[in-house]
C-alpha positions in Angstrom: -36.0 -86.0 156.5 -32.6 -85.9 154.8 -32.9 -89.5 153.9 -36.4 -89.0 152.4 -35.1 -86.0 150.4 -32.2 -88.1 149.1 -34.5 -90.8 147.9 -36.8 -88.4 146.2 -34.0 -86.5 144.5 -32.3 -89.7 143.3 -35.7 -90.9 141.9 -36.2 -87.6 140.2 -32.7 -87.6 138.6 -33.1 -91.1 137.2 -36.6 -90.4 135.8 -35.7 -87.0 134.4 -32.9 -88.4 132.4 -35.1 -91.2 131.2 -37.9 -88.8 130.3 -35.6 -86.4 128.5 -34.3 -89.2 126.3 -37.8 -90.2 125.4 -38.8 -86.7 124.6 -36.3 -86.6 121.8 -37.9 -89.6 120.0 -40.4 -89.5 117.1 -43.4 -91.5 118.3 -45.7 -91.5 115.3 -45.2 -94.0 112.6 -47.2 -95.8 109.9 -46.0 -99.2 108.6 -46.6 -100.6 105.1 -50.3 -101.0 104.2 -51.6 -104.5 104.8 -54.0 -106.7 102.8 -57.4 -106.2 104.3 -59.3 -109.2 103.0 -59.7 -110.5 106.5 -61.5 -107.2 107.4 -64.3 -107.7 105.0 -67.3 -109.8 106.1 -70.3 -110.4 103.9 -69.0 -107.5 101.7 -68.8 -105.1 104.6 -65.5 -103.6 106.0 -65.1 -104.3 109.7 -62.9 -102.7 112.4 -62.6 -104.0 116.0 -61.9 -101.4 118.7 -60.8 -102.1 122.3 -62.4 -100.1 125.0 -61.9 -100.2 128.8 -65.5 -100.3 130.0 -69.0 -101.0 128.8 -71.3 -98.0 128.2 -73.7 -99.4 130.9 -76.6 -97.4 129.4 -77.0 -95.5 126.2 -79.8 -93.3 127.6 -78.7 -90.0 126.2 -79.8 -88.2 129.4 -78.0 -90.4 131.9 -74.3 -90.1 132.7 -73.5 -93.8 132.4 -70.0 -95.1 132.2 -67.6 -92.5 131.1 -64.9 -94.4 129.1 -67.0 -96.9 127.1 -69.8 -94.5 126.5 -67.7 -91.6 125.3 -65.2 -93.5 123.3 -67.1 -92.4 120.2 -69.9 -95.0 120.5 -72.2 -92.2 121.5 -70.9 -89.8 118.8 -71.5 -92.4 116.1 -75.2 -92.9 116.9 -76.5 -89.8 118.5 -76.5 -86.4 117.0 -76.3 -82.8 118.2 -77.2 -79.4 116.9 -73.5 -78.7 116.2 -70.1 -80.1 116.9 -66.7 -78.4 117.5 -64.3 -79.8 115.0 -61.3 -81.0 116.9 -59.9 -79.4 120.1 -60.3 -75.6 119.7 -61.7 -75.9 116.2 -64.7 -74.2 114.6 -68.3 -75.1 115.3 -70.0 -77.0 112.5 -73.7 -77.6 112.2 -74.9 -81.2 112.6 -78.7 -81.1 112.9 -78.6 -77.3 112.8 -78.6 -75.8 109.3 -77.8 -72.3 110.6 -78.0 -70.1 113.7 -78.0 -66.4 114.6 -77.4 -64.5 117.8 -80.4 -62.3 118.1 -79.5 -60.7 121.5 -77.2 -61.1 124.5 -77.0 -64.8 125.2 -80.0 -65.4 122.9 -80.0 -67.5 119.7 -82.4 -68.6 116.9 -81.4 -72.0 115.5 -82.8 -73.5 112.3 -82.8 -77.2 111.5 -82.5 -79.1 108.2 -86.0 -80.0 107.0 -85.2 -83.6 106.1 -83.8 -85.1 109.4 -85.1 -88.6 110.3 -84.0 -91.4 112.7 -83.6 -95.1 111.9 -87.3 -95.7 112.6 -88.2 -93.1 110.0 -89.5 -90.5 112.5 -88.8 -86.9 111.5 -86.9 -84.7 113.9 -88.2 -81.2 114.2 -88.1 -78.2 116.6 -90.5 -80.0 119.0 -87.9 -82.8 119.4 -85.1 -80.3 120.0 -87.2 -78.6 122.7 -88.0 -82.0 124.2 -84.4 -83.2 124.2 -83.0 -80.0 125.7 -85.7 -79.9 128.4 -85.1 -83.5 129.2 -81.4 -82.8 129.7 -82.3 -79.8 132.0 -84.7 -81.9 134.0 -82.3 -84.8 134.6 -79.3 -82.6 135.2 -77.2 -85.4 133.6 -75.3 -83.1 131.3 -73.3 -80.4 133.1 -73.5 -77.8 130.4 -77.4 -77.9 130.5 -77.3 -75.8 133.6 -76.4 -72.8 131.4 -79.8 -73.0 129.6 -82.4 -70.6 130.8 -85.1 -71.6 128.3 -85.7 -73.1 124.9 -88.9 -72.5 122.9 -90.3 -73.5 119.5 -90.6 -70.8 116.9 -91.9 -73.0 114.1 -91.4 -76.6 112.9 -87.8 -76.0 112.0 -86.7 -73.2 114.4 -86.1 -72.9 118.1 -85.3 -69.9 120.3 -82.5 -70.6 122.9 -81.7 -68.3 125.9 -78.5 -68.9 127.9 -77.6 -67.8 131.4 -74.8 -65.4 130.3 -73.2 -64.0 127.3 -69.9 -65.7 128.0 -67.2 -67.2 125.7 -67.7 -70.9 124.8 -71.1 -71.4 126.4 -73.1 -71.5 123.1 -70.6 -73.8 121.4 -70.6 -76.2 124.3 -74.4 -76.3 124.5 -74.6 -77.0 120.8 -72.4 -80.1 121.1 -73.4 -81.3 124.5 -77.0 -82.3 124.3 -78.1 -85.3 122.1 -81.2 -84.6 120.1 -83.7 -87.5 119.6 -87.2 -88.0 118.4 -89.6 -87.7 121.3 -91.8 -90.4 119.8 -88.8 -92.8 119.4 -87.5 -92.0 122.9 -90.8 -92.6 124.6 -91.7 -95.7 122.6 -88.3 -97.3 123.2 -89.6 -98.6 126.5 -86.3 -98.0 128.3 -85.4 -94.3 127.5 -83.1 -95.8 124.8 -80.9 -97.4 127.5 -80.6 -100.4 125.3 -83.1 -99.9 122.5 -81.6 -97.1 120.5 -83.5 -95.3 117.7 -81.2 -92.5 116.6 -80.3 -90.3 113.7 -76.6 -90.7 113.4 -74.5 -92.3 110.6 -74.4 -95.6 112.5 -76.9 -97.8 114.4 -76.5 -100.3 117.1 -77.1 -103.9 115.8 -75.9 -106.0 118.7 -75.0 -105.5 122.3 -73.7 -108.0 124.8 -73.4 -106.0 128.0 -69.9 -106.1 129.5 -68.5 -107.8 126.4 -69.2 -106.3 122.9 -71.2 -103.6 121.2 -71.5 -103.6 117.4 -72.4 -100.7 115.1 -73.2 -100.8 111.4 -73.4 -98.0 108.9 -76.9 -96.5 108.6 -77.5 -97.1 104.9 -80.6 -94.8 105.0 -78.7 -91.9 106.6 -80.6 -88.7 106.2 -77.8 -86.2 105.5 -76.2 -85.8 102.0 -72.6 -86.8 101.6 -71.6 -83.3 100.6 -72.9 -81.7 103.8 -72.0 -84.5 106.1 -68.3 -84.0 105.0 -68.3 -80.7 106.9 -68.6 -82.5 110.2 -66.1 -85.1 111.3 -68.7 -86.8 113.5 -70.8 -87.7 110.4 -67.9 -89.4 108.6 -68.4 -93.1 108.0 -65.2 -94.7 106.6 -66.0 -98.2 107.8 -69.2 -100.3 107.4 -69.1 -102.1 110.7 -67.4 -101.2 114.1 -67.2 -103.8 116.8 -66.3 -102.5 120.3 -64.7 -105.0 122.7 -64.7 -104.4 126.4 -61.2 -105.2 127.7 -60.5 -103.7 131.1 -56.8 -104.4 131.6 -54.2 -102.4 129.7 -52.0 -105.5 129.3 -54.9 -107.4 127.8 -55.6 -104.6 125.4 -52.1 -104.9 124.1 -52.4 -108.7 123.9 -55.6 -108.1 121.9 -53.7 -106.1 119.4 -51.0 -108.7 119.1 -53.4 -111.6 118.6 -55.7 -109.7 116.2 -58.7 -109.8 118.5 -58.8 -106.0 118.1 -57.5 -103.5 115.6 -57.4 -100.2 117.5 -56.8 -99.0 121.0 -57.0 -95.4 122.1 -54.9 -94.1 125.1 -52.9 -97.2 125.6 -51.0 -97.0 128.9 -47.4 -95.7 128.5 -46.1 -99.0 129.9 -47.8 -101.0 127.3 -47.1 -98.4 124.5 -43.3 -98.9 124.9 -43.3 -102.0 122.8 -44.9 -100.1 119.9 -42.4 -97.3 120.1 -38.9 -97.1 118.4 -36.9 -100.1 119.7 -40.0 -101.9 120.9 -40.8 -105.5 119.8 -43.9 -104.4 117.9 -42.6 -101.2 116.3 -42.6 -102.5 112.7 -45.8 -104.5 113.1 -48.3 -101.8 114.2 -49.1 -98.1 113.6 -48.6 -95.5 116.4 -50.3 -92.2 116.6 -49.7 -89.7 119.5 -51.7 -86.8 120.6 -51.5 -84.4 123.6 -54.3 -85.3 126.0 -56.5 -82.2 126.6 -57.2 -83.5 130.1 -54.8 -81.7 132.4 -53.6 -83.5 135.5 -54.5 -80.9 138.1 -54.0 -80.3 141.8 -56.7 -78.2 143.6 -55.7 -76.8 147.0 -58.6 -76.4 149.5 -59.0 -72.7 150.2 -61.9 -73.0 152.7 -61.8 -72.7 156.4 -62.3 -76.5 156.7 -58.7 -77.0 155.6 -55.4 -75.8 157.1 -54.6 -74.6 153.6 -57.5 -72.2 153.5 -56.0 -69.7 155.9 -52.5 -69.4 154.5 -51.5 -68.5 150.9 -47.9 -69.0 152.0 -48.6 -72.6 153.0 -50.3 -73.3 149.6 -47.3 -71.8 147.8 -44.9 -73.8 149.9 -46.6 -77.0 148.8 -46.3 -76.1 145.1 -42.6 -75.2 145.4 -41.9 -78.5 147.2 -43.0 -80.5 144.1 -41.0 -81.2 140.9 -43.7 -81.5 138.2 -41.3 -83.0 135.7 -40.8 -85.9 138.0 -44.5 -86.4 138.1 -44.5 -86.7 134.3 -41.6 -89.1 134.5 -42.9 -91.2 137.4 -46.6 -91.3 136.6 -46.5 -91.2 132.8 -43.1 -92.7 131.9 -41.9 -89.3 130.7 -44.7 -88.9 128.1 -46.2 -85.6 128.9 -45.8 -81.8 128.9 -45.5 -79.8 132.1 -48.1 -77.0 132.5 -47.5 -73.3 132.7 -51.1 -72.5 133.8 -54.2 -74.4 134.7 -54.7 -76.1 131.4 -52.9 -77.1 128.2 -50.7 -74.7 126.2 -52.4 -76.1 123.0 -55.6 -74.1 123.6 -56.2 -70.9 121.7 -56.2 -68.4 124.5 -52.9 -69.7 126.1 -50.4 -66.8 126.1 -46.9 -67.5 125.0 -45.5 -65.1 127.6 -46.6 -67.6 130.3 -43.9 -70.0 129.1 -41.3 -67.5 130.2 -42.8 -66.8 133.6 -42.1 -68.6 136.8 -44.8 -71.2 137.6 -43.7 -72.7 141.0 -40.6 -74.5 139.6 -39.2 -76.9 142.1 -37.4 -75.1 144.9 -37.3 -76.9 148.3 -35.5 -74.0 149.9 -38.2 -71.6 148.9 -40.8 -74.1 150.2 -39.0 -74.2 153.6 -39.0 -70.3 153.7 -42.7 -70.1 153.0 -43.6 -72.9 155.5 -41.8 -70.8 158.1 -43.5 -67.6 156.9 -46.9 -69.3 157.0 -46.8 -69.4 160.8 -48.4 -72.9 160.7 -47.0 -75.6 162.9 -45.9 -78.1 160.3 -45.6 -80.9 162.9 -49.4 -80.7 163.4 -50.2 -81.1 159.6 -51.4 -84.3 158.1 -52.8 -83.3 154.7 -55.4 -85.4 153.0 -54.5 -86.1 149.3 -57.6 -87.4 147.6 -57.7 -89.2 144.2 -60.2 -91.3 142.2 -57.9 -94.3 142.4 -56.7 -94.5 138.8 -53.1 -95.8 138.5 -51.8 -92.5 137.1 -53.2 -90.3 139.8 -52.2 -92.8 142.5 -48.6 -92.6 141.3 -48.9 -88.8 141.2 -50.2 -88.9 144.8 -47.3 -91.1 146.0 -44.7 -88.9 144.5 -46.3 -85.7 145.9 -46.5 -87.4 149.3 -42.7 -88.1 149.1 -41.9 -84.5 148.2 -44.1 -83.1 151.0 -42.4 -85.4 153.5 -39.0 -84.2 152.3 -40.0 -80.7 153.5 -41.5 -82.0 156.7 -45.2 -82.1 155.8 -47.0 -85.3 156.5 -49.9 -86.5 154.4 -52.2 -89.4 153.7 -53.5 -90.7 150.4 -57.3 -91.3 150.2 -58.3 -93.1 147.0 -62.0 -93.4 146.3 -64.1 -95.0 143.5 -65.6 -92.5 141.0 -68.9 -92.2 142.7 -67.5 -91.2 146.1 -64.7 -89.1 144.5 -67.2 -87.1 142.5 -69.2 -86.5 145.7 -66.3 -85.7 148.0 -64.6 -83.4 145.6 -67.5 -80.9 146.0 -67.4 -81.1 149.8 -65.0 -78.7 151.6 -64.3 -81.0 154.6 -63.2 -84.1 152.8 -59.8 -83.1 151.3 -56.9 -80.7 151.4 -55.2 -81.6 148.1 -57.4 -83.0 145.3 -55.9 -84.7 142.3 -58.2 -84.6 139.3 -58.1 -84.2 135.5 -59.8 -81.2 133.9 -60.2 -80.7 130.2 -61.9 -78.5 127.6 -62.6 -78.8 123.9 -62.4 -75.1 123.1 -60.5 -72.5 125.2 -58.9 -72.3 128.6 -61.8 -70.0 129.5 -64.2 -72.8 128.7 -62.8 -74.7 131.7 -61.9 -71.7 133.9 -65.4 -70.1 133.8 -66.8 -73.2 135.5 -64.0 -74.4 137.8 -62.9 -71.0 139.0 -66.5 -69.7 139.6 -68.2 -69.5 142.9 -71.1 -71.3 141.1 -69.0 -74.4 140.4 -70.5 -76.2 143.4 -72.4 -75.5 146.6 -69.2 -74.6 148.3 -68.0 -72.2 145.7 -65.1 -72.8 143.3 -63.6 -76.2 142.6 -61.1 -75.3 145.3 -63.9 -74.5 147.8 -63.6 -70.7 147.8 -66.3 -68.0 148.1 -64.7 -64.9 146.7 -66.4 -61.8 145.2 -63.0 -60.5 144.2 -62.1 -63.6 142.2 -65.6 -63.8 140.7 -65.3 -60.2 139.4 -61.9 -61.0 137.7 -63.4 -64.2 136.3 -66.5 -62.4 134.9 -64.3 -59.8 133.2 -62.4 -62.6 131.4 -65.4 -64.7 130.6 -67.8 -62.1 129.3 -67.9 -61.8 125.5 -67.9 -58.0 125.9 -64.6 -57.9 127.9 -62.8 -61.1 127.2 -59.4 -60.6 125.8 -55.6 -61.2 126.4 -55.5 -58.6 129.3 -58.5 -60.0 131.2 -57.5 -63.6 130.7 -54.0 -62.9 131.8 -55.3 -61.1 134.9 -57.3 -64.2 135.9 -54.3 -66.5 135.3 -52.0 -64.3 137.4 -54.5 -64.0 140.3 -55.1 -67.7 140.5 -51.4 -68.5 140.2 -50.3 -65.9 142.8 -52.9 -67.3 145.3 -51.9 -70.9 144.6 -55.5 -72.1 144.4 -55.1 -74.6 141.6 -52.1 -75.9 139.9 -51.9 -77.4 136.4 -49.4 -80.3 136.7 -49.1 -81.7 133.2 -50.8 -83.1 130.1 -49.9 -86.6 129.2 -49.5 -88.0 125.7 -52.2 -90.3 124.5 -51.0 -93.3 122.5 -53.3 -94.7 119.9 -52.1 -98.0 118.5 -53.6 -99.7 115.5 -52.8 -102.6 113.1 -51.7 -101.8 109.6 -55.2 -101.3 108.1 -55.5 -97.9 109.7 -53.3 -95.2 108.1 -54.6 -92.1 110.0 -56.6 -91.7 113.3 -59.3 -89.1 113.7 -60.3 -87.5 117.0 -63.4 -85.5 118.0 -63.2 -82.4 120.2 -63.2 -84.2 123.6 -60.8 -85.6 122.2 -61.8 -89.3 121.9 -60.7 -91.5 119.0 -63.2 -91.7 116.1 -62.8 -95.0 114.4 -65.6 -94.1 112.1 -63.7 -91.0 110.7 -60.3 -92.6 110.8 -58.7 -93.5 107.4 -58.2 -97.1 106.4 -56.4 -98.8 103.5 -59.7 -99.2 101.7 -60.5 -95.5 101.8 -59.0 -94.5 98.5 
């Protein structure tokens, strides 16, 4: 055990020094503007974007492939009633002209009267009702579960009833469900899986599955430029966007260097090094960094099906045994920010006082004390650490495994593909420690009111707990009537004290572009928006 501890601590020391040095650097930089003649084809400006996977299907009511589908392809072609402007920003109308809350969890929403899709079909209240009910029926969009009913008032108005008058529910519903013409959807022949007829500022003109997908600006776009300017998702700063599916991080970097692609979002830290100060490509490309709103998270199984469920002291011991800064350094090359709660400190309801509070800082002696106090026979433990197999979370799992072994706790790492992972994470007998990422585009409460609720899955919360006490504290913090700093803090303290879920860190996302891009735009998820980014031709 002493040998293992020595190895872990040496590794921690080296990586912490490396990470600290990197933290002092300025990452963002924009090089001199380049001639863009080679980015004009047949009079149209063209940008090529590298993505890690193909959308698989563009059916708006099927989950499909997460990376390729959500890397703004969907945002460029489909439209929503409203859209949150950036992480934690205000809600702007997209198809909705205005809305009013007419009762608890009840809203009347009015559409613009001139919306049409690329086939010329008008989009009216009937289409909104069809789209929302389709999302509810297919259960493909998680937020749709909060819809109780939606009814047509007249051709331009709908009446929406939600499950609760809780913070962030309405905003999330507005930006979660794509709205399409029922006529276009049904006549597409494949539920728009490949044959898209949409109302957004771009349209799909070519798609080679697994290889490329090309969008072109919708020259007959329905919205006026003045009103479209209020919503970042309606900005169209380039005529043609070509998405290239490149699955390997190293190949994405090579694609930038050879000119095959112009932009990459969330390039791996290893590959990003050459574009940072001192790197071989520093003066040749532009670098933009943002704090990823997806928090690397550890859930601790609190059910009776796990040895962790019966002992708060055992759960606390595990958290004290881990140095989260070393996780940042070892799994994200030092590019990240350690959490002080379950979620990012960039969100609006994060409380500054939490930065000064203890949050299970690394203390192996305290871990040893709690292990003894738990009354659990450590020799009998073999904890199951489950991940979805991504390289970052596999590295996190390996470091966690080393720290646990250093305090005498054995564990095994079980890495599953996304399909199995998303099934097993909701089952209380498949894991003890679950490594996942959890994010939100609005407030911490937007994430907490789902993950911490007994309604999260069939087994209760995301950490497999059925608790009336926790649910009561959660409802006080989530309700519009009682939400505030005191109730939010009470929820934070309760979850922290019981060691149910632990926010590890938020990694930096690196967006690298060639010299034609001078500023990168992001939506609220936040995915890169090449359509709304600024290029040298946008004067």
